[in-house]
VEXSEMI-751674 format. One record per atom (N, C-alpha, C): x, y, z; residue in one letter. Coordinates in steps of 0.02 Angstrom, whole numbers, plus 50000, padded with zeros to 5 digits. Example, Ala and Ser with C-alpha at 12.3 -4.5 7.8 and 13.67 -1.06 7.14 Angstrom:
! VEXSEMI-751674
506604971650390A/506154977550390A/506604983550390A/506424988850354S/506844994750357S/506455000250394S/
***
This chain:
! VEXSEMI-751674
526175092449337X/525475091649316X/525075088049370X/525375082549399X/525025078749450X/524855083249510X/525365087249533X/525245091549591X/524725096849575X/524735099349512X/524235104449492X/523535101649496X/523435095449473X/522775092249476X/522565091349548X/523025089049591X/522855087949661X/522655094449695X/523025099949679X/522845106349709X/522155108549687X/522005107649623X/521345109549597X/520785105549631X/520945099349651X/520435095149683X/520415096149759X/520845100849785X/520845102049856X/521215096849896X/521665093149864X/522035087849897X/522765090049907X/523095087249958X/523805088949968X/524235086149912X/524815089649901X/525255087349848X/525555080549865X/525725076849812X/525995070149820X/526705070449846X/526855066449898X/527535065949925X/527765058649920X/528295057149884X/528505050149876X/528685047049944X/528505040749952X/528675037050013X/528205038150070X/527735042750064X/527255043950117X/526585040850100X/526265037850150X/525595034950140X/525085040550138X/524695040550087X/524195045850079X/523665045450133X/523455051250157X/522905051550205X/522225051750170X/522245051850104X/521615052150068X/521265045450072X/520595045450075X/520235039050074X/520325035650006X/520225029050006X/520235025349942X/519715028349895X/519825027849830X/519355030949782X/518645028549791X/518545021949802X/517855019549809X/517535022249872X/517935022849925X/517665025649987X/517465032849977X/517875036549940X/517715043449926X/517045044049889X/516925039549841X/516305039649803X/515705038349849X/515785033549895X/515235032049942X/515085038149985X/515585041450007X/515475047350049X/515125052750010X/515325053649948X/515005058649907X/514265057149899X/514095050649887X/513395048749878X/512995050049942X/513295048249999X/512935049250062X/512845056650077X/513315060550054X/513265067650069X/512765071250025X/512545068049969X/512065071249925X/511415072549963X/511145078549959X/510505079949993X/509935076249959X/509435074049998X/508855070649967X/508485075249920X/508225072349867X/507875076249817X/507145077349836X/506845082849815X/506125083749826X/505735077949795X/505215076049828X/504815070349803X/504465072249738X/504475067549691X/504105068349628X/503905061449602X/503285060949578X/503065054649548X/502935055449472X/503245060649444X/503135061949372X/503355056149329X/503895052749349X/504145047149309X/503645041449304X/503175041149352X/502645036049349X/502015038749316X/501805044649337X/501185047549310X/501245048649235X/501835050549212X/501935051749140X/501875045349099X/501925039549133X/501865033049098X/501185029949109X/500715033749136X/500035031149143X/499875028249211X/500345028649258X/500195026149325X/499765031149363X/499395028749412X/498985033149454X/499075031149527X/499075036049570X/499175034949642X/498545031749671X/498615025849701X/498045022249729X/497955023549804X/498495022749842X/498425023049915X/499105024749945X/499075027750005X/499675029550043X/499675025850109X/500245022750126X/500315019050189X/500805022950233X/500575025150292X/500995028950339X/501385024250385X/502035025250389X/502455021650437X/502595026550495X/502375024750554X/502405029250611X/502865026650665X/503105031350706X/503495029450765X/503035026650819X/503325024450874X/502915021850929X/502445027250956X/502625033450946X/502195039050969X/501685041250917X/501685038150859X/501195039850808X/501425045050758X/502065047150762X/502325052050714X/502475048650647X/502255051650592X/502385048850526X/503125049950509X/503495044450502X/504205044950485X/504315044450409X/503925040250376X/503955039950303X/503315036650278X/503225036950213X/502615034150182X/502805029650123X/502405024650112X/502455020350053X/501845021750010X/501955023549947X/501405025149902X/501345019649849X/500735017349840X/500605012249789X/500305015449727X/500565013549668X/500325016149604X/500075010349561X/499485011349533X/499195006349488X/499245008549415X/499115003849371X/499155005149298X/498645000749263X/498385003149208X/497864999249172X/498134992749145X/498774992649125X/499044986549093X/499684983949127X/500024988149166X/500644986049198X/500504983949270X/500994980349300X/500914978349370X/501004984449415X/500714984049475X/500764989549522X/501484990649543X/501634996649567X/502304998149591X/502255002649652X/502815003249689X/502825006949752X/503415011749753X/503325017549783X/503885022049797X/503795024749868X/504355027449896X/504345029849966X/504515037249968X/504275040550020X/504435047550032X/504395048950107X/504715054450128X/504695056250199X/504595063850206X/504305066050261X/504165073250270X/504815077250272X/504785083350243X/505375087650244X/505365092550302X/504845092150345X/504795096650402X/504495103350386X/504335104550322X/504065111050301X/503405110150263X/503085104450274X/502445103250241X/502505099650174X/503115098350153X/503225094750091X/503535087950103X/503785084950049X/504075078150054X/504725077750015X/505165073550040X/505785071850005X/505745064549984X/506105062849931X/506095056049906X/506445051349953X/506215045049953X/506545039949993X/506275039450064X/506555034650100X/506325033250168X/506605038250218X/507215040750204X/507515045650248X/507815042850312X/507845036350319X/508115033250379X/508055025750376X/508145022550432X/508115015250435X/507385012950431X/507265006750407X/506575004250405X/506295003050474X/505645003350480X/505305001750542X/504704997150526X/504394994550578X/503804990350569X/503204994650552X/502784992150509X/502154995450491X/501664995050550X/501305000550562X/500815001150616X/501145000050684X/501765002550690X/502165001450751X/501825004450813X/501495010150805X/501185013450863X/500635009050894X/500285005050853X/499765000650880X/500074994750917X/500624992250890X/500964986650924X/501234988950991X/501524995050993X/501794997651055X/501254998951107X/500655000651084X/500105002151131X/499764995951157X/499884990151128X/499554983951149X/500094978551155X/500274976951216X/500844972451228X/500634965251239X/499994963651230X/499754956851246X/499494952951187X/499134956251141X/498814952551087X/499324949751037X/499164944051006X/499604941450954X/499624946150894X/500134945350853X/500244949850796X/500274945650732X/499944948150680X/499994945050614X/500534948750574X/500964944950541X/501444947850494X/501224945850424X/501124950850381X/500904949650312X/501444951850263X/501334950150200X/501834952050149X/501784959450131X/501194962350136X/501104969250115X/500644973250160X/500654979850150X/500264984350192X/499504983250184X/499294981750122X/498574980750110X/498284975350155X/498654969750161X/498414964250202X/498424966050277X/498944969650297X/498974971850367X/498384976350384X/498224980950338X/497644985350349X/496994981450352X/496934976350309X/496314972350310X/496234968850377X/496764965950403X/496714962550468X/496594967550524X/496914973350520X/496804978450571X/496084980750572X/495764981050513X/495064983050510X/494604977950543X/494854971850552X/494474966550586X/494624966250661X/495064970850684X/495204971150756X/495844967750777X/496264965550730X/496884962150747X/497474966950745X/498014965050781X/498644968450772X/498984965350710X/499234969550667X/499544966950605X/500094971750583X/500614968950552X/501174972950530X/501484969850468X/501934973650438X/502354971250383X/502974975650383X/503394974850333X/503994979050329X/504024982150259X/504334988050253X/504334991550188X/504774988050136X/504464985950082X/504824982950026X/505264977050048X/505024973350098X/505394967450121X/505994968950165X/506104975350185X/506694977250224X/506534976950299X/506834972250334X/506714971550406X/507164976350445X/506894979450498X/507314983750540X/507774979550584X/508324982550605X/508764979050652X/508454978750721X/508074983850739X/507764984250806X/507074980850804X/507034974950834X/506394971350838X/506154970750910X/506374975450951X/506194975051022X/505444975451033X/505084978750988X/504354979250996X/504014972450989X/504364967550960X/504084960850950X/504354955851000X/504784957951043X/505114953351089X/504604949851134X/504644943151134X/504204939151177X/503484938551153X/503334941351096X/502634941351072X/502474934851035X/501824933551027X/501584928150984X/501444931050915X/501754928050864X/501704930950797X/501514925550747X/501014927250705X/500794922750652X/501014925650585X/501444922150550X/501694924350485X/501254921250431X/500884925550395X/500424923250343X/500784923150276X/500844917250247X/501204916650183X/500734917450124X/500934921550075X/500564921850011X/500694915349973X/500224913649929X/500264907249894X/500634907749827X/501274909449831X/501714909349772X/502434908849797X/502894908249751X/503594907249771X/503864913249809X/503674919249788X/503904925249823X/503624925449894X/502984923549901X/502674923449968X/503014918350013X/503194912549985X/503544907450025X/504224910050048X/504574913350002X/505244915950019X/505194921250074X/504714925850068X/504654931150118X/504424928550185X/504004923350185X/503784920350248X/504384917050283X/504804913550244X/505394910450274X/505874915650301X/505944921250265X/506374926650290X/506114929450355X/505454930350359X/505154933050420X/505264928250479X/505154921750468X/505264916950521X/505984917150545X/506444917750497X/507154917950515X/507324924150556X/507044929950536X/507184936150573X/506874936050643X/506324932550651X/505974932450715X/506254927150762X/506694922750736X/506974917550778X/507354920450838X/507194917950898X/507504920350959X/507224926850985X/506764929950946X/506454936250967X/505744935050992X/505364931050955X/504654929950971X/504484922650957X/503884920750978X/503624914050962X/503254914650896X/503544911850844X/503284912950777X/502944906650750X/502384907650716X/502014902350684X/501944904050610X/502114899350568X/501994900350496X/501294897750480X/500894901950446X/500204900050428X/500134899850352X/500014893850326X/499844892950255X/499094891750251X/498724896650229X/497994896450231X/497724891050184X/497324886450208X/497044881250165X/496524884250117X/496544881850055X/496064884350006X/496254891049976X/496854893549990X/497064900049963X/497204899349889X/496914903849850X/496994903549777X/497724904549757X/497884902449697X/498554903249670X/498744910649669X/499334912149697X/499584919049702X/499144923449747X/498744920349789X/498294924149832X/498614926049898X/498284930649934X/498504932750000X/497914932350048X/498014934550110X/497484933850160X/496864937950141X/496964943550107X/496384947550084X/495974943550034X/496304940249987X/495944936049939X/495574930449976X/495914927550025X/495614921950063X/494974924150098X/494994929950128X/494394932550161X/493864934450109X/494074937350053X/493594939150001X/493254933049971X/493594927449972X/493304921249945X/492804917949992X/492674921250048X/492134918750091X/492364915650156X/493024915250168X/493254912550231X/493154917650287X/493124915250349X/492914919450405X/493474920450455X/493364925250501X/493824926350556X/493864920250601X/493304917050612X/493304911050654X/493764905750624X/493734904750558X/494174899950525X/494904902050535X/495054908450526X/495734910850533X/495994909550603X/495594911150653X/495804910150723X/495904902850739X/495454898550714X/495524891350726X/496164888650695X/496324890950635X/496944888750601X/497554890850642X/497544896950666X/498114899450705X/498194895650771X/497634894350804X/497664890750868X/497914883550860X/497794880650801X/498004873750789X/498714873350763X/499034879050750X/499704879050720X/500234877250771X/500804874950746X/501374873150788X/501914878450779X/502204881050834X/502714886250825X/503334883550790X/503654887950753X/504274886150718X/504844886850768X/505254881550780X/505804882150827X/506294887650806X/506564891050856X/507054896350840X/507654893350806X/507904887650831X/508454884150798X/508524877350831X/508274872250797X/508334865450824X/508864861450786X/509294865150748X/509834861950711X/509604856750660X/508974857250638X/508724852950585X/508454857350530X/508524855250468X/508264859550414X/507524860350418X/507284866250401X/506564867550403X/506224863250350X/505614861150366X/505234857150318X/505094861350256X/505174858350200X/505054861950138X/504314863450130X/504164869550109X/503464871250096X/503274868850027X/502624868250015X/502384866049950X/501914860249956X/501884856049904X/501414850449903X/501544845649960X/501004842649986X/501044837750040X/500854830850014X/501254825950028X/501114819050008X/500594816250056X/500064813350028X/499544810250069X/499474802950051X/499174799150096X/499084792050085X/498484790750041X/498434784550019X/497844782449980X/497214783450020X/497244781850085X/496644782550127X/496424789850132X/496914794550138X/496744801650140X/496454803950074X/496714801150020X/496484803149953X/495734801849945X/495504796049966X/494814794049952X/494334795650009X/494604797550067X/494174798750125X/493694804550112X/493054803150116X/492534808250109X/492414810550038X/492724807249988X/492634809449919X/491924808049895X/491614812949863X/490944812249835X/490994813949760X/490854809149716X/490904810649644X/490424816349625X/490634820749580X/490184826249559X/489614823649517X/489024826549527X/488434824749487X/488494827949418X/488124825049371X/488074828049305X/487564833749307X/487744839249275X/487254844549263X/486884843149198X/487254841749145X/486974839549081X/487214832349072X/486754827749077X/486914820649082X/487404818349028X/487964815549051X/488464812949005X/488884818048970X/488774824448984X/489124829748947X/489504834448995X/489164837249044X/489454842349088X/489284840949160X/489774841549205X/489684840049276X/489674846349318X/489344845849376X/489334851349423X/490034852149454X/490204858349468X/490864859749495X/491414859749443X/491234858849379X/491714858949324X/491594865249282X/492094867149243X/492044872949200X/492174870949128X/491754873449082X/491794871649012X/491784877948969X/492214878048919X/492154883148867X/491644880748816X/491274885348787X/490834883748730X/491054888148673X/491404885248626X/491744888948573X/491354888348507X/491244893948475X/490884893948411X/491034900448375X/490994900148309X/491094906148269X/490514910948279X/490634917248265X/490114922348270X/489514920448227X/488914921048255X/488314919448218X/488094912248220X/488474908148256X/488294901048260X/487754899748312X/487694904148362X/487154903248410X/487374901948481X/487964904448501X/488204903248570X/487694905648621X/487484911948614X/487024914748663X/486354911148662X/486094909648602X/485454906248597X/485484899348631X/486014895648620X/486074888948649X/486164889448725X/486564894148749X/486654894848821X/486014897048856X/485614901248823X/484964903048851X/484484897048851X/484524892848800X/484114886748799X/484304882248858X/484954881248868X/485184877148924X/484974880248990X/485004886948995X/484794890349056X/484054889249069X/483634889749018X/482914888549027X/482784881349049X/483114876549017X/483014869549035X/483234868249106X/483774871649127X/484004870749196X/483504873649246X/483264879649231X/482804882949277X/482124879549281X/481914876549225X/481264873149224X/481314865649232X/481894862749214X/481954855549211X/481754853149142X/482134848549114X/481974846149048X/482544842249018X/482504841048953X/483014837248918X/483284841248858X/483914840248844X/484234843148786X/484424837448739X/484044836748685X/484154831248637X/484204824448672X/483734823248717X/483694816848751X/484134816148812X/484524821148830X/484954820948889X/484664825448944X/484614822749003X/484294826349058X/484724832349080X/484394837849091X/484704843849119X/484464844449191X/484934844349239X/484744844749310X/484404851349324X/483844850949359X/483474857049374X/483824860749431X/483874867249424X/484204871249475X/484214878649457X/484564882349499X/484584889649491X/485134891649443X/484984896849403X/485454899149352X/485654906349366X/486294907949358X/486544914849359X/486904916049293X/486654920749255X/486894921949186X/487264928649184X/487914928549168X/488314934649160X/488244937049088X/487864942449078X/487694944649010X/488094950848989X/488724951249010X/489104957349000X/489254959248929X/489284954548882X/489474956448814X/488924960548780X/488304958348785X/487744961948754X/487104960548793X/487004963948849X/486424962548891X/485754963948856X/485734968848810X/485114970148774X/484924964348729X/485414961548696X/485274955748652X/485034949848694X/485364948648750X/485144943148794X/484434944248818X/484274950548836X/483594952048860X/483074950748806X/483204952948745X/482734951748690X/482624944348678X/483164940548676X/483104933348665X/482714929948721X/482834932148782X/482484929248840X/481734930748837X/481564936848819X/480854938748812X/480534934548757X/480874934048700X/480604930148644X/480524922848662X/481004920048697X/480954913048717X/480374911948765X/480274916648811X/479724916048858X/479054916048822X/478984920448773X/478364920648734X/478264914248694X/478804911748666X/478764905848622X/478624899448661X/478924898748721X/478874892448758X/478384892848816X/478204898948837X/477684899648888X/477914899948960X/478574900548973X/478774901049044X/478664908149069X/478594908749135X/478464915249167X/479114918949180X/479184924849152X/479774928849165X/479834930949238X/479274931249273X/479264933349343X/479444927649390X/479304921549370X/479364915949416X/479954911349403X/480224911349343X/480764906649327X/481374908149369X/481724902849392X/482284903549438X/482934904749400X/482944910249363X/483544912349326X/483694919549343X/484344921149350X/484554927749374X/485124930149329X/485164936649320X/485624939449271X/486064944949301X/486664945549274X/487114951049290X/487264954549224X/487104961049219X/487184964649157X/487864968049151X/488224968549207X/488844972449208X/489444968349184X/489954972049163X/490624969149152X/491044970949213X/491474966349234X/491874967549294X/492444962549296X/492904963649343X/493444958849355X/493184953549403X/493184947349381X/492924941949423X/493304941349489X/493984941549490X/494324941049555X/494134946649603X/494044952649577X/493874958249621X/493154957849645X/492714954749607X/492004954549625X/491784948049656X/492244943249663X/492034936549684X/491704936549753X/491934940749798X/491634940949865X/490914943249861X/490784948549822X/490104951049814X/489654945849780X/489924942649728X/489534937549693X/489384931749740X/489874929649779X/489784924049825X/489224925649875X/489234931749901X/488724933649950X/488024933649919X/487974936249857X/487324936449824X/487074929449807X/487524925149783X/487324918349766X/487114914549829X/487484915749883X/487294912549946X/486604914849969X/486464921349960X/485804923949979X/485254920949937X/485404919249874X/484904916049831X/484784908749851X/485264905749887X/485204898749905X/485654894349864X/486174897149832X/486624893349791X/486444893649718X/486884891049676X/486774890949603X/486984884149576X/486654882149521X/486804875749489X/487134876749421X/487024882549391X/487324884149326X/487534891449326X/488154892749307X/488404899549295X/488584899949221X/488324904949186X/488474906049116X/488874912549109X/489434912249074X/489844918149060X/489774919848986X/489464925448970X/489334927248901X/489624934348888X/490244934848869X/490704929748848X/491354930248888X/491824925648874X/492484926048906X/492804932748893X/492764935248831X/493074941548813X/492794947348853X/492144947148868X/491824952648904X/492094953348975X/492334947949004X/492574948049073X/493334947249077X/493674948149020X/494394947949019X/494674954949030X/495114955749078X/495384962349094X/496134962849082X/496394958749037X/497094959149020X/497204963448959X/497784962748928X/497964966848871X/497974963048805X/498074956448808X/498134952448747X/497664946448752X/497114946848714X/496604941548718X/496844935048688X/497404935248652X/497684929148623X/498304926748660X/498504930448712X/499114928648748X/499004922848796X/499454917948793X/499384912048835X/499404913648909X/499884917848930X/499964919149001X/499354922549031X/499134927948998X/498554931649025X/497914927549021X/497824923848967X/497214919848960X/497224913949008X/497814911249024X/497844906049074X/497624908549142X/497844914549160X/497634917549223X/496884918949222X/496644921449165X/495924922949159X/495504916649169X/495734911049141X/495364904749150X/495364902649222X/495924903449256X/495954901749328X/495494906249368X/495454912549349X/494984917149383X/494264914749374X/494094912749313X/493404910349300X/493264903849338X/493774899749346X/493674893349382X/493454894549454X/493624900249483X/493404901749551X/492644901349558X/492294902649503X/491564902549505X/491284895649520X/491674890349507X/491444883649522X/491414882349597X/491744886749636X/491754885849709X/491184889649743X/490754892949705X/490194896549735X/489724891649768X/489304894049815X/488824889549848X/488414885749797X/488364879149807X/488004874849760X/488464871349711X/489114873149710X/489604870249663X/489324870049593X/489184875749563X/488854875849498X/489304873349442X/488984870949389X/489324870049325X/489404876949294X/489994878349267X/490124884849236X/490234883849161X/489854887449120X/489934887149048X/490134894149023X/490674894348984X/490964900648962X/490934901148886X/490554905848860X/490524906948787X/491184909948765X/491494906848714X/492154908948691X/492164910048616X/492544915048595X/492684915948524X/493264911348506X/493254908648445X/493794904048425X/494424907748406X/494954903948398X/495584906748374X/495504909248302X/495974913348281X/495934916248214X/495954910848161X/495544911648110X/495514906948053X/495284899948072X/494934899348129X/494694892748149X/494144890348102X/494144883948087X/493624880848046X/493184876348088X/492684873248058X/492224868948096X/492574863248131X/493154861048105X/493524855548136X/494084857948181X/494114864448194X/494664867148234X/494414872748279X/493884871348316X/493564876448358X/493864876248428X/494414879848437X/494744880348501X/494704887548526X/494624888548592X/494554895348618X/495194899348613X/495134905848609X/495724910148608X/496124909148672X/496774910148666X/497204909248725X/497634903048721X/497564899448665X/497994893648655X/497914888348709X/498454884648719X/498444879148767X/498344881348838X/498544887448856X/498494889648925X/497774890248948X/497334892748905X/496624893448924X/496284886648927X/496354882748874X/495994876348872X/496254871548924X/496884872448945X/497164868148998X/496794868949064X/496514874849075X/496144876249137X/495414874149132X/495184872349072X/494494870249063X/494434862649075X/493844860449095X/493714853349101X/493444850449036X/493274854748990X/493054852548925X/492934858548880X/493024857448815X/492884862748766X/492294860448722X/491694862748739X/491104861148700X/491104865648638X/490854863148583X/490864866948521X/490174867048488X/490054872248450X/489434872848410X/489644873848338X/489364869848294X/489524870448223X/488894869548182X/488814873848130X/488224873348087X/488314867748037X/487764864248024X/487764859247971X/487194860847924X/487024856247880X/486514857547829X/485854859547860X/485524864247828X/484844866147849X/484814870447911X/485374873547930X/485364877847989X/485384873948054X/485514867448051X/485564863348111X/486224864948146X/486204865348213X/486794866448253X/486964859848289X/487594857848285X/487824851948320X/488254853948380X/488054851848440X/488434853148500X/488854846948514X/489514847748512X/489964842148525X/490564844848564X/491134841748557X/491734844248591X/492344843348546X/492854847548558X/493484846948522X/494054848748570X/494614845448563X/495204847248601X/495254844048669X/494704844348708X/494734841848776X/494034840748803X/493944835048837X/493314833748871X/493434828448924X/493354830348987X/493444825549042X/492814821249046X/492884814849032X/492304810449034X/492234806748968X/491724802448964X/491624798448903X/491394802748845X/491504800248785X/491274803648725X/490504803348723X/490214807648683X/489484807648676X/489314809548604X/488734807248581X/488514809048514X/488334816448512X/488444819748456X/488264826848451X/487524828048468X/487404833548504X/486714835548519X/486474840148463X/485874838948439X/485624842548381X/485154848148404X/485294854148380X/484924860148400X/484754864148338X/484174867248339X/483954871448282X/483884878648305X/484104883248264X/483994890348276X/483354892548242X/482964896548276X/482304898448251X/482204905948260X/481994909348208X/481834916448213X/481134917348241X/481074921548292X/480434922448327X/480304929848339X/479694931348357X/479494938048379X/479074937348442X/478954943048475X/478534943148534X/478154949748536X/477554949848566X/477154956048566X/477514962048595X/477954960848644X/478304966448676X/478944968448640X/479144964548590X/479744966148553X/479554970048489X/479414976448498X/479234980748442X/479624987148447X/479744990348390X/480114996648391X/479635002448402X/479905008548399X/479495014548413X/478945015648363X/478985012348305X/478465012948254X/477975007148256X/478045002948307X/477584997448315X/477754991348273X/478344991248242X/478534985548200X/478874980248243X/478734973848229X/479044968448268X/479794968048256X/480164966748308X/480894965848303X/481034958448313X/481244954948260X/481364947748267X/481994946348308X/482004940748340X/482594938448376X/482664930948363X/483164927948392X/483314920948378X/483324916948442X/483024911048440X/483064906448497X/483284899648472X/483534895648517X/483744888848501X/483244883948529X/483134878448494X/482714873148520X/483044866448504X/483014861948552X/483334855348543X/482894850948499X/483214846748460X/482864842048416X/483034834848436X/482544830448427X/482684823348435X/483034820948372X/483284814748373X/483634812048314X/483164811648254X/482544809648265X/482074809148209X/481904816048181X/481824821048227X/481684827848204X/482274830548164X/482874828948185X/483474831248149X/483494828248079X/483324821748073X/483324818548007X/482794821747962X/482214823247991X/481684826347952X/481894833247928X/482204837147973X/482434843847954X/482964843447900X/483424838647905X/483954837947855X/483644836147787X/483144831747789X/482804829847727X/482454835747695X/482114839747737X/481784845747712X/482284850647681X/482854851247714X/483374855747690X/483624853547621X/483744847047614X/483984844547549X/483464845747494X/482824844947511X/482304846147461X/482274853547443X/482364857847493X/482384865047479X/482934866747429X/483514863747438X/484074865047393X/483914862647322X/483604856747318X/483414854247252X/482914858847218X/482404861147257X/481904865647228X/482224872147205X/482674874847246X/483004881147228X/483424880347165X/483764874647158X/484174873447099X/483744873047036X/483164869947041X/482714869746984X/482464876646965X/482334880947016X/482114887747003X/482674891746969X/483284890946991X/483844894746962X/483964892646890X/483894886146877X/483994883846808X/483474887146761X/482874888146786X/482354890946744X/482404898446735X/482764901946780X/482824909346775X/483474911446808X/483974912946767X/484634914546794X/484654921346829X/484124925446821X/484094931946854X/483604931846913X/483384926146934X/482874925646986X/483144928247053X/482704931547091X/482894934247156X/482694929247211X/482964930347270X/482794926047327X/482054926547343X/481774932547339X/481064933547354X/480634929647304X/480834929747240X/480454926147189X/480504918547199X/481104916247217X/481184909047231X/480704906947286X/480694910947341X/480254909247397X/479524909547377X/479334914747338X/478634915447317X/478424909747271X/478844908047223X/478674902647176X/478584895947211X/478974894847265X/478944888447300X/478454888547359X/478124894247369X/477634894747423X/477944895047493X/478564897347497X/478894897947562X/478694904647593X/478324904447648X/478074910547679X/478214910547754X/478294916547780X/478344917347852X/477654917247883X/477644917447949X/476994917447984X/476574923547966X/476914929147949X/476544935247932X/476344935347858X/476484930047820X/476294929647750X/476814932147702X/477354935247726X/477874937847681X/478294932047654X/478604933247596X/479044928147567X/479624926647614X/479784920247622X/480294918047669X/480984918347634X/481254924447628X/481894925347594X/482464921547629X/482434921147696X/482974917747732X/483014910347712X/482434907247702X/482424900247682X/482734899447612X/482574904147568X/482874903947501X/483624905447504X/483814909947549X/484524911647555X/484914905647581X/484654902147632X/485004896247658X/485104890947604X/484574889847565X/484624884847512X/485134886747459X/485114893147438X/485584895347385X/486304895547410X/486404897447474X/487074897447502X/487364890447504X/486934885547520X/487164878547520X/487344876347449X/486954878447401X/487114876747331X/487794879747311X/487934885847333X/488574888947317X/489144885447352X/489044883547416X/489574880047452X/489734873347420X/489214870047394X/489314863647361X/489544864447288X/489644870647266X/489894872247199X/489424869647144X/488774870147158X/488284868247108X/488064874347068X/488134880347098X/487974886547064X/488484891847084X/488534897047043X/488914902947061X/488474909047046X/488614914547080X/488224920647068X/488714926147050X/488714928246987X/489174933346963X/488804938146918X/488974944546924X/488664949546881X/487914949646886X/487654948746947X/486934948746960X/486564943246922X/486934937846906X/486624932146873X/486854925646905X/486414920746903X/486584914046925X/486874910146867X/487334905646883X/487604901046833X/487634894146863X/487324889346830X/487354882346853X/488004879246829X/488384876346873X/489024873246855X/488904866246825X/489454863246801X/489404856446774X/489154851646828X/489414852546889X/489174848246944X/488434849546958X/488224855846948X/487524857546958X/487074854146908X/487294853846844X/486884850446793X/486844842946807X/487384839946833X/487354832946852X/486854831946908X/486864836646957X/486384836147012X/485674836846987X/485564841246937X/484894842146909X/484644835746876X/485084832246843X/484894825746813X/484664820946866X/485034820646922X/484844816146977X/484184818347009X/484104825047016X/483484827647047X/482884825747005X/482934826646939X/482364825146895X/482214817646897X/482744813546898X/482624806346901X/482274804546967X/482494807647021X/482184806247086X/481464808647088X/481344814547060X/480654817147059X/480214812647015X/480494809946960X/480104805446917X/479924799146956X/480404796446994X/480254790447034X/479734792047087X/479794797847118X/479294799847168X/478594800247137X/478574803147077X/477924803947043X/477634797047025X/478054792547001X/477824785846984X/477574782147047X/477954782847101X/477754779647163X/477094782347188X/477024788947184X/476394792047206X/475814789747163X/475934789247096X/475404787047051X/475214779847067X/475704775647080X/475574768647096X/475164768147161X/475354772047210X/474984771947274X/474264774247264X/474184779647224X/473494782147211X/473074776747176X/473374773247126X/473004767947091X/472814762247138X/473284760547182X/473154755147229X/472584757047276X/472584763147299X/472054765447344X/471384765347307X/471404767647245X/470784767947205X/470504760847194X/470934756047176X/470714749247164X/470434746147228X/470774747547283X/470544744847347X/469864747547366X/469744753947349X/469104756947364X/468554753747323X/468694752147258X/468204748947215X/468024742047242X/468554738247262X/468424731547289X/468004731947352X/468164736847394X/467804737547457X/467074739247445X/466944743747395X/466244745447381X/465864739447355X/466184735147312X/465854729147286X/465704724147341X/466154723447387X/466054718847442X/465474721147486X/465454727647499X/464914730347540X/464234729247507X/464194730047440X/463554729047405X/463334721847410X/463824717047402X/463664709947406X/463384708247475X/463694711047525X/463464709747593X/462754712247603X/462584717847573X/461904720547582X/461394716047546X/461594713147487X/461134708747451X/460974702547492X/461474699747528X/461364693847568X/460864695247623X/460874701447648X/460404703147701X/459694703347673X/
***
């Protein structure tokens, strides 16, 4: 049986005592794999999963012949990936590299034997540097060729990406170049987390800066028999820590500082947009928010969530307060986009404006390009991306409108994204409604700096001559206005009286409508119509306080409501008595005054 199997496999029959000439089984398997012909190139396994081909990088010989290609594929939700292919000599492609790795852009290096060379982690960065006139290279998928003769004796700058993988690949490059070239490791100052040289240039750094950094660098010894210095954080002295430090100014006195980023978290309908537009107007014009100074300066407002709503509110506010829409120093972006990808364009535009003092993001969700708006990891990265805006010219204060976590209450207004998002914020400002439609601006969870008393703001329904529909009817919108402490107390007192009046109306007619409540109490809008919203606010407060319920299209006063009615009537009786006493006192004083005047005339 054994000999029969061997014959079928094309092998000689087994002879006892003789050493077989057959290769070891594992060696045979390796030979079989190497002998397999390369497969035709196909990217179906990626395209079928939603990937799309972004760019092709050609790896050429010293003569410029394309030996193989690296193809980059992007995805809407997954990380990018790369595959390789090489020409089949007949106009098509076979999978894989088809040979040993070579240096990227090798033909350019071979044609220029004098200029220094940049080594980057990927082809994208090498192409970016080449577009600026530099020699630049990388290796395919981190695979260095054995033949580095093209780099022999050259000056090489190894640019490290700002993450652990970038550090590892930079160290590998330095090690491979040891004894071949004069190598310098370059850790770009100010490089964003997980950033590369392309990001560094996009963030506004220049070629002059890059060249100065390279010229000031110290070459890495090929082998000095001492361990290489560990990359990462650098220990500095106390003197270095404080040298040249300038404390950041306040943008909103005692609340928010320039160069800091704050979330502003509130439930839907609480007035995030209205309040942020109020702060924007006060910044552009100069003014105070509930007694706290707002630094005057330029505003850039990202209105990506609902630019039409922002436009209507801005027009209404201009009509109500009288500022000029043409002259006010406020600027808007209506688009949604990825902040990291657009930061260079934004930086250039802000610089052209002369800097910015306030950046408003309305909302965080509108500029989030991840897959899970509640995921800590993605939201943490999103927050770091938004923090880049604090580095724009002028070191603006950045305020980000945020939706709260699920089931958040007035005492638990934290932004979506859990601890990862709020950890990147310098403070979480909050907006919460209180009695009478008053909005309180305070903070929860985190605030760098001293505590402050809540700022009191009122939401107001307004119209403007230009805010009309196609039938000529006014379209109301909402604006916020800051209140002083005394104004807030007055508004709260008015609100409580409204609730008392509404409760008395409901007791008298259990089927009464909101319109009738408003009409009976003389509550009217500017156009003369019954102020149903005022009646609605009062009745909703009564329901929240469990003084009334509304069931089966009827009102019902609860036991607590009847107790409140007893107190209301007693208070109204005291008010009436006090008013009567005051009227009598005024009347008596008038009589005495008239008698005194007559006596004086008689003496004359």
